[in-house]
PyMOL Python script that loads the backbone (N, CA, C, O; Angstrom):
from pymol import cmd

cmd.read_pdbstr("""\
ATOM      1  N   UNK A   1      89.945 118.895 110.055  1.00  0.00           N
ATOM      2  CA  UNK A   1      89.159 117.557 110.365  1.00  0.00           C
ATOM      3  C   UNK A   1      89.799 116.582 109.568  1.00  0.00           C
ATOM      4  O   UNK A   1      90.239 116.798 108.438  1.00  0.00           O
ATOM      5  N   UNK A   2      89.853 115.325 110.274  1.00  0.00           N
ATOM      6  CA  UNK A   2      90.339 114.150 109.514  1.00  0.00           C
ATOM      7  C   UNK A   2      89.291 113.354 108.794  1.00  0.00           C
ATOM      8  O   UNK A   2      88.257 113.018 109.372  1.00  0.00           O
ATOM      9  N   UNK A   3      89.527 113.058 107.596  1.00  0.00           N
ATOM     10  CA  UNK A   3      88.473 112.306 106.819  1.00  0.00           C
ATOM     11  C   UNK A   3      88.828 111.035 107.164  1.00  0.00           C
ATOM     12  O   UNK A   3      89.990 110.643 107.054  1.00  0.00           O
ATOM     13  N   UNK A   4      87.591 110.087 107.729  1.00  0.00           N
ATOM     14  CA  UNK A   4      87.727 108.624 107.577  1.00  0.00           C
ATOM     15  C   UNK A   4      86.645 108.001 107.051  1.00  0.00           C
ATOM     16  O   UNK A   4      85.477 108.191 107.392  1.00  0.00           O
ATOM     17  N   UNK A   5      86.981 107.366 106.340  1.00  0.00           N
ATOM     18  CA  UNK A   5      86.180 106.577 105.347  1.00  0.00           C
ATOM     19  C   UNK A   5      85.899 104.980 105.936  1.00  0.00           C
ATOM     20  O   UNK A   5      84.810 104.445 105.724  1.00  0.00           O
ATOM     21  N   UNK A   6      86.899 104.334 106.631  1.00  0.00           N
ATOM     22  CA  UNK A   6      86.354 103.109 106.997  1.00  0.00           C
ATOM     23  C   UNK A   6      87.267 103.114 108.300  1.00  0.00           C
ATOM     24  O   UNK A   6      88.210 103.859 108.565  1.00  0.00           O
ATOM     25  N   UNK A   7      86.655 101.947 109.124  1.00  0.00           N
ATOM     26  CA  UNK A   7      87.273 101.874 110.674  1.00  0.00           C
ATOM     27  C   UNK A   7      87.288 100.361 110.404  1.00  0.00           C
ATOM     28  O   UNK A   7      86.449  99.677 109.818  1.00  0.00           O
ATOM     29  N   UNK A   8      88.845  99.892 111.172  1.00  0.00           N
ATOM     30  CA  UNK A   8      88.994  98.566 111.437  1.00  0.00           C
ATOM     31  C   UNK A   8      89.269  98.410 112.851  1.00  0.00           C
ATOM     32  O   UNK A   8      89.913  99.215 113.523  1.00  0.00           O
ATOM     33  N   UNK A   9      88.687  97.207 113.317  1.00  0.00           N
ATOM     34  CA  UNK A   9      89.324  96.683 114.761  1.00  0.00           C
ATOM     35  C   UNK A   9      90.267  95.789 114.485  1.00  0.00           C
ATOM     36  O   UNK A   9      90.171  95.020 113.528  1.00  0.00           O
ATOM     37  N   UNK A  10      91.276  95.807 115.307  1.00  0.00           N
ATOM     38  CA  UNK A  10      92.241  94.684 115.248  1.00  0.00           C
ATOM     39  C   UNK A  10      91.601  93.971 116.823  1.00  0.00           C
ATOM     40  O   UNK A  10      91.350  94.660 117.811  1.00  0.00           O
ATOM     41  N   UNK A  11      91.459  92.734 116.761  1.00  0.00           N
ATOM     42  CA  UNK A  11      90.824  92.145 117.977  1.00  0.00           C
ATOM     43  C   UNK A  11      91.972  91.545 118.961  1.00  0.00           C
ATOM     44  O   UNK A  11      91.722  91.301 120.141  1.00  0.00           O
ATOM     45  N   UNK A  12      93.047  91.362 118.471  1.00  0.00           N
ATOM     46  CA  UNK A  12      94.139  91.019 119.155  1.00  0.00           C
ATOM     47  C   UNK A  12      94.659  92.112 120.060  1.00  0.00           C
ATOM     48  O   UNK A  12      94.641  93.252 119.596  1.00  0.00           O
ATOM     49  N   UNK A  13      95.160  91.914 121.396  1.00  0.00           N
ATOM     50  CA  UNK A  13      95.449  93.291 121.983  1.00  0.00           C
ATOM     51  C   UNK A  13      96.997  93.907 121.561  1.00  0.00           C
ATOM     52  O   UNK A  13      97.968  93.197 121.299  1.00  0.00           O
ATOM     53  N   UNK A  14      96.980  95.233 121.561  1.00  0.00           N
ATOM     54  CA  UNK A  14      98.580  95.599 121.412  1.00  0.00           C
ATOM     55  C   UNK A  14      98.945  96.113 122.857  1.00  0.00           C
ATOM     56  O   UNK A  14      98.203  96.569 123.726  1.00  0.00           O
ATOM     57  N   UNK A  15     100.395  95.894 122.857  1.00  0.00           N
ATOM     58  CA  UNK A  15     101.058  96.748 124.126  1.00  0.00           C
ATOM     59  C   UNK A  15     100.950  98.144 123.870  1.00  0.00           C
ATOM     60  O   UNK A  15     101.616  98.629 122.956  1.00  0.00           O
ATOM     61  N   UNK A  16     100.217  98.831 124.544  1.00  0.00           N
ATOM     62  CA  UNK A  16     100.282 100.192 124.715  1.00  0.00           C
ATOM     63  C   UNK A  16     101.548 100.848 124.841  1.00  0.00           C
ATOM     64  O   UNK A  16     101.692 102.025 124.509  1.00  0.00           O
ATOM     65  N   UNK A  17     102.472 100.141 125.305  1.00  0.00           N
ATOM     66  CA  UNK A  17     103.908 100.985 125.170  1.00  0.00           C
ATOM     67  C   UNK A  17     104.452 101.356 123.778  1.00  0.00           C
ATOM     68  O   UNK A  17     105.289 102.211 123.488  1.00  0.00           O
ATOM     69  N   UNK A  18     103.645 100.345 122.842  1.00  0.00           N
ATOM     70  CA  UNK A  18     104.286 100.617 121.418  1.00  0.00           C
ATOM     71  C   UNK A  18     103.978 101.926 120.875  1.00  0.00           C
ATOM     72  O   UNK A  18     103.007 102.615 121.189  1.00  0.00           O
ATOM     73  N   UNK A  19     104.904 102.220 120.016  1.00  0.00           N
ATOM     74  CA  UNK A  19     104.912 103.481 119.638  1.00  0.00           C
ATOM     75  C   UNK A  19     104.159 103.323 117.970  1.00  0.00           C
ATOM     76  O   UNK A  19     103.558 102.403 117.415  1.00  0.00           O
ATOM     77  N   UNK A  20     104.511 104.580 117.595  1.00  0.00           N
ATOM     78  CA  UNK A  20     104.023 104.745 116.131  1.00  0.00           C
ATOM     79  C   UNK A  20     104.563 103.619 115.193  1.00  0.00           C
ATOM     80  O   UNK A  20     103.696 103.096 114.493  1.00  0.00           O
ATOM     81  N   UNK A  21     105.737 103.188 115.063  1.00  0.00           N
ATOM     82  CA  UNK A  21     106.255 102.044 114.004  1.00  0.00           C
ATOM     83  C   UNK A  21     105.685 100.798 114.437  1.00  0.00           C
ATOM     84  O   UNK A  21     105.227 100.042 113.581  1.00  0.00           O
ATOM     85  N   UNK A  22     105.652 100.482 115.664  1.00  0.00           N
ATOM     86  CA  UNK A  22     105.016  99.087 116.003  1.00  0.00           C
ATOM     87  C   UNK A  22     103.651  99.132 115.539  1.00  0.00           C
ATOM     88  O   UNK A  22     103.280  98.272 114.740  1.00  0.00           O
ATOM     89  N   UNK A  23     102.795 100.094 115.970  1.00  0.00           N
ATOM     90  CA  UNK A  23     101.243 100.341 115.611  1.00  0.00           C
ATOM     91  C   UNK A  23     100.982 100.087 114.186  1.00  0.00           C
ATOM     92  O   UNK A  23     100.088  99.371 113.735  1.00  0.00           O
ATOM     93  N   UNK A  24     102.076 100.914 113.368  1.00  0.00           N
ATOM     94  CA  UNK A  24     101.962 100.700 111.910  1.00  0.00           C
ATOM     95  C   UNK A  24     102.205  99.367 111.288  1.00  0.00           C
ATOM     96  O   UNK A  24     101.573  99.014 110.292  1.00  0.00           O
ATOM     97  N   UNK A  25     103.370  98.406 112.019  1.00  0.00           N
ATOM     98  CA  UNK A  25     103.654  97.487 111.599  1.00  0.00           C
ATOM     99  C   UNK A  25     102.700  96.268 111.793  1.00  0.00           C
ATOM    100  O   UNK A  25     102.705  95.240 111.116  1.00  0.00           O
ATOM    101  N   UNK A  26     101.844  96.580 112.887  1.00  0.00           N
ATOM    102  CA  UNK A  26     100.515  95.885 113.259  1.00  0.00           C
ATOM    103  C   UNK A  26      99.650  95.916 111.979  1.00  0.00           C
ATOM    104  O   UNK A  26      99.335  94.889 111.377  1.00  0.00           O
ATOM    105  N   UNK A  27      99.295  97.133 111.612  1.00  0.00           N
ATOM    106  CA  UNK A  27      98.287  97.524 110.781  1.00  0.00           C
ATOM    107  C   UNK A  27      98.762  96.532 109.655  1.00  0.00           C
ATOM    108  O   UNK A  27      98.114  95.534 109.338  1.00  0.00           O
ATOM    109  N   UNK A  28      99.817  96.860 109.147  1.00  0.00           N
ATOM    110  CA  UNK A  28     100.194  96.244 107.915  1.00  0.00           C
ATOM    111  C   UNK A  28     100.133  94.807 108.104  1.00  0.00           C
ATOM    112  O   UNK A  28      99.474  94.249 107.227  1.00  0.00           O
ATOM    113  N   UNK A  29     100.655  93.993 109.044  1.00  0.00           N
ATOM    114  CA  UNK A  29     100.565  92.568 109.341  1.00  0.00           C
ATOM    115  C   UNK A  29      99.130  92.147 109.355  1.00  0.00           C
ATOM    116  O   UNK A  29      98.736  91.364 108.490  1.00  0.00           O
ATOM    117  N   UNK A  30      98.411  92.555 110.168  1.00  0.00           N
ATOM    118  CA  UNK A  30      96.766  92.405 110.194  1.00  0.00           C
ATOM    119  C   UNK A  30      96.010  92.548 108.992  1.00  0.00           C
ATOM    120  O   UNK A  30      95.425  91.662 108.369  1.00  0.00           O
ATOM    121  N   UNK A  31      96.107  94.033 108.683  1.00  0.00           N
ATOM    122  CA  UNK A  31      95.160  94.408 107.429  1.00  0.00           C
ATOM    123  C   UNK A  31      96.034  94.478 106.194  1.00  0.00           C
ATOM    124  O   UNK A  31      95.402  94.939 105.243  1.00  0.00           O
ATOM    125  N   UNK A  32      97.242  94.178 105.918  1.00  0.00           N
ATOM    126  CA  UNK A  32      97.707  94.313 104.449  1.00  0.00           C
ATOM    127  C   UNK A  32      98.506  95.616 104.193  1.00  0.00           C
ATOM    128  O   UNK A  32      99.619  95.642 103.666  1.00  0.00           O
ATOM    129  N   UNK A  33      97.902  96.552 104.570  1.00  0.00           N
ATOM    130  CA  UNK A  33      98.214  97.754 104.299  1.00  0.00           C
ATOM    131  C   UNK A  33      97.582  99.201 105.070  1.00  0.00           C
ATOM    132  O   UNK A  33      96.351  99.210 105.112  1.00  0.00           O
ATOM    133  N   UNK A  34      98.101 100.114 105.528  1.00  0.00           N
ATOM    134  CA  UNK A  34      97.445 101.436 105.920  1.00  0.00           C
ATOM    135  C   UNK A  34      96.983 102.289 104.935  1.00  0.00           C
ATOM    136  O   UNK A  34      97.683 103.154 104.407  1.00  0.00           O
ATOM    137  N   UNK A  35      95.468 102.005 104.592  1.00  0.00           N
ATOM    138  CA  UNK A  35      95.015 102.533 103.391  1.00  0.00           C
ATOM    139  C   UNK A  35      94.733 104.154 103.809  1.00  0.00           C
ATOM    140  O   UNK A  35      94.729 104.493 104.992  1.00  0.00           O
ATOM    141  N   UNK A  36      94.524 105.011 102.825  1.00  0.00           N
ATOM    142  CA  UNK A  36      94.307 106.690 103.104  1.00  0.00           C
ATOM    143  C   UNK A  36      92.904 106.455 103.621  1.00  0.00           C
ATOM    144  O   UNK A  36      92.249 105.468 103.286  1.00  0.00           O
ATOM    145  N   UNK A  37      92.514 107.275 104.346  1.00  0.00           N
ATOM    146  CA  UNK A  37      91.455 107.715 104.914  1.00  0.00           C
ATOM    147  C   UNK A  37      90.683 106.410 105.709  1.00  0.00           C
ATOM    148  O   UNK A  37      89.470 106.225 105.613  1.00  0.00           O
ATOM    149  N   UNK A  38      91.470 105.659 106.401  1.00  0.00           N
ATOM    150  CA  UNK A  38      91.005 104.680 107.132  1.00  0.00           C
ATOM    151  C   UNK A  38      91.508 104.859 108.568  1.00  0.00           C
ATOM    152  O   UNK A  38      92.467 105.581 108.839  1.00  0.00           O
ATOM    153  N   UNK A  39      90.810 104.162 109.473  1.00  0.00           N
ATOM    154  CA  UNK A  39      91.197 104.078 111.026  1.00  0.00           C
ATOM    155  C   UNK A  39      91.255 102.715 111.374  1.00  0.00           C
ATOM    156  O   UNK A  39      90.550 101.837 110.876  1.00  0.00           O
ATOM    157  N   UNK A  40      92.319 102.525 112.446  1.00  0.00           N
ATOM    158  CA  UNK A  40      92.455 101.331 112.781  1.00  0.00           C
ATOM    159  C   UNK A  40      92.770 101.167 114.147  1.00  0.00           C
ATOM    160  O   UNK A  40      93.862 101.543 114.574  1.00  0.00           O
ATOM    161  N   UNK A  41      91.849 100.597 114.937  1.00  0.00           N
ATOM    162  CA  UNK A  41      91.787 100.575 116.348  1.00  0.00           C
ATOM    163  C   UNK A  41      92.276  99.617 117.062  1.00  0.00           C
ATOM    164  O   UNK A  41      91.935  98.489 116.707  1.00  0.00           O
ATOM    165  N   UNK A  42      92.920  99.692 117.895  1.00  0.00           N
ATOM    166  CA  UNK A  42      93.620  98.494 118.625  1.00  0.00           C
ATOM    167  C   UNK A  42      93.233  98.820 120.400  1.00  0.00           C
ATOM    168  O   UNK A  42      93.084  99.959 120.841  1.00  0.00           O
ATOM    169  N   UNK A  43      93.143  97.792 121.076  1.00  0.00           N
ATOM    170  CA  UNK A  43      92.964  98.178 122.551  1.00  0.00           C
ATOM    171  C   UNK A  43      93.824  97.129 123.498  1.00  0.00           C
ATOM    172  O   UNK A  43      93.956  95.968 123.112  1.00  0.00           O
ATOM    173  N   UNK A  44      94.287  97.479 124.495  1.00  0.00           N
ATOM    174  CA  UNK A  44      95.230  96.673 125.412  1.00  0.00           C
ATOM    175  C   UNK A  44      94.451  95.343 125.938  1.00  0.00           C
ATOM    176  O   UNK A  44      93.292  95.080 125.619  1.00  0.00           O
ATOM    177  N   UNK A  45      95.225  94.582 126.753  1.00  0.00           N
ATOM    178  CA  UNK A  45      94.636  93.262 126.982  1.00  0.00           C
ATOM    179  C   UNK A  45      93.497  93.760 127.930  1.00  0.00           C
ATOM    180  O   UNK A  45      92.411  93.222 127.713  1.00  0.00           O
ATOM    181  N   UNK A  46      93.525  94.562 128.809  1.00  0.00           N
ATOM    182  CA  UNK A  46      92.317  94.847 129.734  1.00  0.00           C
ATOM    183  C   UNK A  46      91.208  95.538 128.952  1.00  0.00           C
ATOM    184  O   UNK A  46      90.067  95.438 129.404  1.00  0.00           O
ATOM    185  N   UNK A  47      91.384  96.138 127.974  1.00  0.00           N
ATOM    186  CA  UNK A  47      90.406  96.763 127.166  1.00  0.00           C
ATOM    187  C   UNK A  47      90.113  98.230 127.775  1.00  0.00           C
ATOM    188  O   UNK A  47      88.987  98.715 127.883  1.00  0.00           O
ATOM    189  N   UNK A  48      91.125  98.752 128.095  1.00  0.00           N
ATOM    190  CA  UNK A  48      90.847 100.057 129.190  1.00  0.00           C
ATOM    191  C   UNK A  48      91.509 101.195 128.398  1.00  0.00           C
ATOM    192  O   UNK A  48      91.218 102.355 128.691  1.00  0.00           O
ATOM    193  N   UNK A  49      92.460 100.912 127.326  1.00  0.00           N
ATOM    194  CA  UNK A  49      93.240 101.757 126.783  1.00  0.00           C
ATOM    195  C   UNK A  49      93.075 101.264 125.160  1.00  0.00           C
ATOM    196  O   UNK A  49      93.124 100.106 124.745  1.00  0.00           O
ATOM    197  N   UNK A  50      92.849 102.599 124.321  1.00  0.00           N
ATOM    198  CA  UNK A  50      92.637 102.481 123.121  1.00  0.00           C
ATOM    199  C   UNK A  50      93.579 103.369 122.262  1.00  0.00           C
ATOM    200  O   UNK A  50      93.710 104.572 122.486  1.00  0.00           O
ATOM    201  N   UNK A  51      94.278 102.661 121.193  1.00  0.00           N
ATOM    202  CA  UNK A  51      95.106 103.244 120.158  1.00  0.00           C
ATOM    203  C   UNK A  51      94.328 103.343 118.814  1.00  0.00           C
ATOM    204  O   UNK A  51      93.680 102.383 118.399  1.00  0.00           O
ATOM    205  N   UNK A  52      94.411 104.628 118.081  1.00  0.00           N
ATOM    206  CA  UNK A  52      93.544 104.665 117.097  1.00  0.00           C
ATOM    207  C   UNK A  52      94.912 105.228 115.858  1.00  0.00           C
ATOM    208  O   UNK A  52      95.505 106.306 115.896  1.00  0.00           O
ATOM    209  N   UNK A  53      95.069 104.323 115.045  1.00  0.00           N
ATOM    210  CA  UNK A  53      96.040 104.450 113.875  1.00  0.00           C
ATOM    211  C   UNK A  53      95.098 105.345 112.675  1.00  0.00           C
ATOM    212  O   UNK A  53      93.976 104.924 112.393  1.00  0.00           O
ATOM    213  N   UNK A  54      95.534 106.343 112.139  1.00  0.00           N
ATOM    214  CA  UNK A  54      94.719 106.805 110.860  1.00  0.00           C
ATOM    215  C   UNK A  54      95.646 107.625 109.665  1.00  0.00           C
ATOM    216  O   UNK A  54      96.193 108.725 109.733  1.00  0.00           O
ATOM    217  N   UNK A  55      95.607 106.868 108.814  1.00  0.00           N
ATOM    218  CA  UNK A  55      96.328 107.402 107.350  1.00  0.00           C
ATOM    219  C   UNK A  55      95.234 108.425 106.736  1.00  0.00           C
ATOM    220  O   UNK A  55      94.033 108.221 106.558  1.00  0.00           O
ATOM    221  N   UNK A  56      96.026 109.629 106.455  1.00  0.00           N
ATOM    222  CA  UNK A  56      95.015 110.796 106.171  1.00  0.00           C
ATOM    223  C   UNK A  56      95.526 110.946 104.857  1.00  0.00           C
ATOM    224  O   UNK A  56      95.019 111.951 104.358  1.00  0.00           O
ATOM    225  N   UNK A  57      96.445 110.286 103.948  1.00  0.00           N
ATOM    226  CA  UNK A  57      96.608 110.522 102.692  1.00  0.00           C
ATOM    227  C   UNK A  57      97.846 111.359 102.601  1.00  0.00           C
ATOM    228  O   UNK A  57      98.391 111.374 101.497  1.00  0.00           O
ATOM    229  N   UNK A  58      98.443 112.134 103.670  1.00  0.00           N
ATOM    230  CA  UNK A  58      99.639 112.757 103.685  1.00  0.00           C
ATOM    231  C   UNK A  58     100.640 112.140 104.633  1.00  0.00           C
ATOM    232  O   UNK A  58     101.837 112.031 104.368  1.00  0.00           O
ATOM    233  N   UNK A  59     100.007 111.698 105.883  1.00  0.00           N
ATOM    234  CA  UNK A  59     100.965 111.176 106.866  1.00  0.00           C
ATOM    235  C   UNK A  59     100.049 109.928 107.718  1.00  0.00           C
ATOM    236  O   UNK A  59      99.131 109.237 107.274  1.00  0.00           O
ATOM    237  N   UNK A  60     100.463 109.927 108.643  1.00  0.00           N
ATOM    238  CA  UNK A  60      99.864 108.787 110.046  1.00  0.00           C
ATOM    239  C   UNK A  60      99.632 109.740 111.121  1.00  0.00           C
ATOM    240  O   UNK A  60     100.404 110.675 111.334  1.00  0.00           O
ATOM    241  N   UNK A  61      98.416 109.483 111.908  1.00  0.00           N
ATOM    242  CA  UNK A  61      97.988 109.877 113.154  1.00  0.00           C
ATOM    243  C   UNK A  61      98.083 108.700 114.060  1.00  0.00           C
ATOM    244  O   UNK A  61      97.829 107.577 113.626  1.00  0.00           O
ATOM    245  N   UNK A  62      98.405 108.883 115.188  1.00  0.00           N
ATOM    246  CA  UNK A  62      98.453 108.239 116.329  1.00  0.00           C
ATOM    247  C   UNK A  62      97.775 108.630 117.520  1.00  0.00           C
ATOM    248  O   UNK A  62      98.410 109.354 118.288  1.00  0.00           O
ATOM    249  N   UNK A  63      96.722 108.331 117.802  1.00  0.00           N
ATOM    250  CA  UNK A  63      95.936 108.913 118.823  1.00  0.00           C
ATOM    251  C   UNK A  63      95.690 107.971 120.099  1.00  0.00           C
ATOM    252  O   UNK A  63      95.555 106.791 119.777  1.00  0.00           O
ATOM    253  N   UNK A  64      95.601 108.229 121.492  1.00  0.00           N
ATOM    254  CA  UNK A  64      95.227 107.218 122.514  1.00  0.00           C
ATOM    255  C   UNK A  64      94.322 107.785 123.374  1.00  0.00           C
ATOM    256  O   UNK A  64      94.211 108.966 123.704  1.00  0.00           O
ATOM    257  N   UNK A  65      93.607 106.705 123.745  1.00  0.00           N
ATOM    258  CA  UNK A  65      92.489 107.033 125.044  1.00  0.00           C
ATOM    259  C   UNK A  65      92.367 106.015 126.069  1.00  0.00           C
ATOM    260  O   UNK A  65      92.337 104.810 125.822  1.00  0.00           O
ATOM    261  N   UNK A  66      92.290 106.596 127.379  1.00  0.00           N
ATOM    262  CA  UNK A  66      92.524 105.717 128.505  1.00  0.00           C
ATOM    263  C   UNK A  66      91.260 106.044 129.393  1.00  0.00           C
ATOM    264  O   UNK A  66      90.878 107.165 129.728  1.00  0.00           O
ATOM    265  N   UNK A  67      90.740 104.929 129.675  1.00  0.00           N
ATOM    266  CA  UNK A  67      89.429 105.047 130.554  1.00  0.00           C
ATOM    267  C   UNK A  67      89.906 104.963 132.065  1.00  0.00           C
ATOM    268  O   UNK A  67      90.820 104.164 132.270  1.00  0.00           O
ATOM    269  N   UNK A  68      89.479 105.585 133.019  1.00  0.00           N
ATOM    270  CA  UNK A  68      89.885 105.677 134.270  1.00  0.00           C
ATOM    271  C   UNK A  68      88.910 104.555 135.108  1.00  0.00           C
ATOM    272  O   UNK A  68      89.261 104.079 136.187  1.00  0.00           O
ATOM    273  N   UNK A  69      87.512 104.183 134.370  1.00  0.00           N
ATOM    274  CA  UNK A  69      86.812 103.366 135.082  1.00  0.00           C
ATOM    275  C   UNK A  69      86.140 102.432 133.766  1.00  0.00           C
ATOM    276  O   UNK A  69      85.881 102.955 132.682  1.00  0.00           O
ATOM    277  N   UNK A  70      85.955 101.263 133.999  1.00  0.00           N
ATOM    278  CA  UNK A  70      85.222 100.697 132.856  1.00  0.00           C
ATOM    279  C   UNK A  70      86.336 100.105 131.847  1.00  0.00           C
ATOM    280  O   UNK A  70      87.541  99.978 132.063  1.00  0.00           O
ATOM    281  N   UNK A  71      85.633  99.791 130.737  1.00  0.00           N
ATOM    282  CA  UNK A  71      86.427  99.221 129.675  1.00  0.00           C
ATOM    283  C   UNK A  71      85.584  99.343 128.599  1.00  0.00           C
ATOM    284  O   UNK A  71      84.361  99.431 128.716  1.00  0.00           O
ATOM    285  N   UNK A  72      86.291  99.353 127.359  1.00  0.00           N
ATOM    286  CA  UNK A  72      85.701  99.280 125.861  1.00  0.00           C
ATOM    287  C   UNK A  72      85.107  97.986 125.947  1.00  0.00           C
ATOM    288  O   UNK A  72      85.380  97.118 126.777  1.00  0.00           O
ATOM    289  N   UNK A  73      84.265  97.926 125.013  1.00  0.00           N
ATOM    290  CA  UNK A  73      83.442  96.685 124.563  1.00  0.00           C
ATOM    291  C   UNK A  73      84.294  96.298 123.198  1.00  0.00           C
ATOM    292  O   UNK A  73      84.294  96.955 122.158  1.00  0.00           O
ATOM    293  N   UNK A  74      84.978  95.142 123.438  1.00  0.00           N
ATOM    294  CA  UNK A  74      85.956  94.654 122.280  1.00  0.00           C
ATOM    295  C   UNK A  74      85.582  93.310 122.150  1.00  0.00           C
ATOM    296  O   UNK A  74      85.110  92.647 123.074  1.00  0.00           O
ATOM    297  N   UNK A  75      85.856  92.758 120.622  1.00  0.00           N
ATOM    298  CA  UNK A  75      85.803  91.452 120.320  1.00  0.00           C
ATOM    299  C   UNK A  75      87.066  90.697 120.774  1.00  0.00           C
ATOM    300  O   UNK A  75      88.194  91.187 120.815  1.00  0.00           O
ATOM    301  N   UNK A  76      86.714  89.390 121.122  1.00  0.00           N
ATOM    302  CA  UNK A  76      87.754  88.397 121.647  1.00  0.00           C
ATOM    303  C   UNK A  76      88.995  88.126 120.638  1.00  0.00           C
ATOM    304  O   UNK A  76      88.799  87.994 119.430  1.00  0.00           O
ATOM    305  N   UNK A  77      90.128  88.062 121.147  1.00  0.00           N
ATOM    306  CA  UNK A  77      91.340  87.626 120.723  1.00  0.00           C
ATOM    307  C   UNK A  77      90.925  86.382 119.805  1.00  0.00           C
ATOM    308  O   UNK A  77      90.109  85.521 120.136  1.00  0.00           O
ATOM    309  N   UNK A  78      91.554  86.429 118.721  1.00  0.00           N
ATOM    310  CA  UNK A  78      91.460  85.323 117.821  1.00  0.00           C
ATOM    311  C   UNK A  78      90.069  85.267 116.727  1.00  0.00           C
ATOM    312  O   UNK A  78      89.770  84.326 115.991  1.00  0.00           O
ATOM    313  N   UNK A  79      89.482  86.333 116.853  1.00  0.00           N
ATOM    314  CA  UNK A  79      88.326  86.688 115.843  1.00  0.00           C
ATOM    315  C   UNK A  79      88.932  87.275 114.721  1.00  0.00           C
ATOM    316  O   UNK A  79      90.061  87.762 114.670  1.00  0.00           O
ATOM    317  N   UNK A  80      87.913  87.174 113.630  1.00  0.00           N
ATOM    318  CA  UNK A  80      88.397  87.868 112.626  1.00  0.00           C
ATOM    319  C   UNK A  80      88.354  89.500 112.622  1.00  0.00           C
ATOM    320  O   UNK A  80      87.446  90.109 113.187  1.00  0.00           O
ATOM    321  N   UNK A  81      89.460  90.173 111.907  1.00  0.00           N
ATOM    322  CA  UNK A  81      89.564  91.675 111.856  1.00  0.00           C
ATOM    323  C   UNK A  81      88.023  92.357 111.764  1.00  0.00           C
ATOM    324  O   UNK A  81      87.308  91.676 111.028  1.00  0.00           O
ATOM    325  N   UNK A  82      87.550  93.165 112.152  1.00  0.00           N
ATOM    326  CA  UNK A  82      86.180  93.867 111.823  1.00  0.00           C
ATOM    327  C   UNK A  82      86.508  94.775 111.317  1.00  0.00           C
ATOM    328  O   UNK A  82      87.546  95.407 111.510  1.00  0.00           O
ATOM    329  N   UNK A  83      85.310  95.066 110.275  1.00  0.00           N
ATOM    330  CA  UNK A  83      85.448  96.337 109.534  1.00  0.00           C
ATOM    331  C   UNK A  83      84.009  96.846 109.377  1.00  0.00           C
ATOM    332  O   UNK A  83      82.981  96.168 109.368  1.00  0.00           O
ATOM    333  N   UNK A  84      84.131  98.088 109.265  1.00  0.00           N
ATOM    334  CA  UNK A  84      82.898  99.216 109.208  1.00  0.00           C
ATOM    335  C   UNK A  84      83.026 100.267 108.227  1.00  0.00           C
ATOM    336  O   UNK A  84      83.693 101.267 108.492  1.00  0.00           O
ATOM    337  N   UNK A  85      82.502 100.140 107.224  1.00  0.00           N
ATOM    338  CA  UNK A  85      82.428 101.314 106.148  1.00  0.00           C
ATOM    339  C   UNK A  85      81.523 102.401 106.323  1.00  0.00           C
ATOM    340  O   UNK A  85      80.304 102.233 106.334  1.00  0.00           O
ATOM    341  N   UNK A  86      82.114 103.591 106.469  1.00  0.00           N
ATOM    342  CA  UNK A  86      81.211 104.746 107.091  1.00  0.00           C
ATOM    343  C   UNK A  86      80.406 105.347 105.799  1.00  0.00           C
ATOM    344  O   UNK A  86      79.536 106.159 106.116  1.00  0.00           O
ATOM    345  N   UNK A  87      80.520 105.134 104.627  1.00  0.00           N
ATOM    346  CA  UNK A  87      79.760 105.708 103.492  1.00  0.00           C
ATOM    347  C   UNK A  87      78.829 104.960 103.088  1.00  0.00           C
ATOM    348  O   UNK A  87      78.116 105.314 102.149  1.00  0.00           O
TER     349      UNK A  87
END
""", "prot")
cmd.dss("prot")
cmd.show_as("cartoon", "prot")
cmd.util.cbc("prot")
cmd.orient("prot")
């Protein structure tokens, strides 16, 4: 199990063709650093794909989810980054 203490939403869309390096660079640009046990969520412009980058203290995980129907409810671009502490 991967421990996640905090979750951050990046409101600006991410090109889902982006790989690990691009997603990590976006985390550092938007949030300042990839902190251990934090999850960083990104959606594409249509909000039907989601990437999750997690730093587990040892390495980095990048997971993706695509919806065949519907879309994720996502804040509008230009909003402040969203944060939710889980503890």
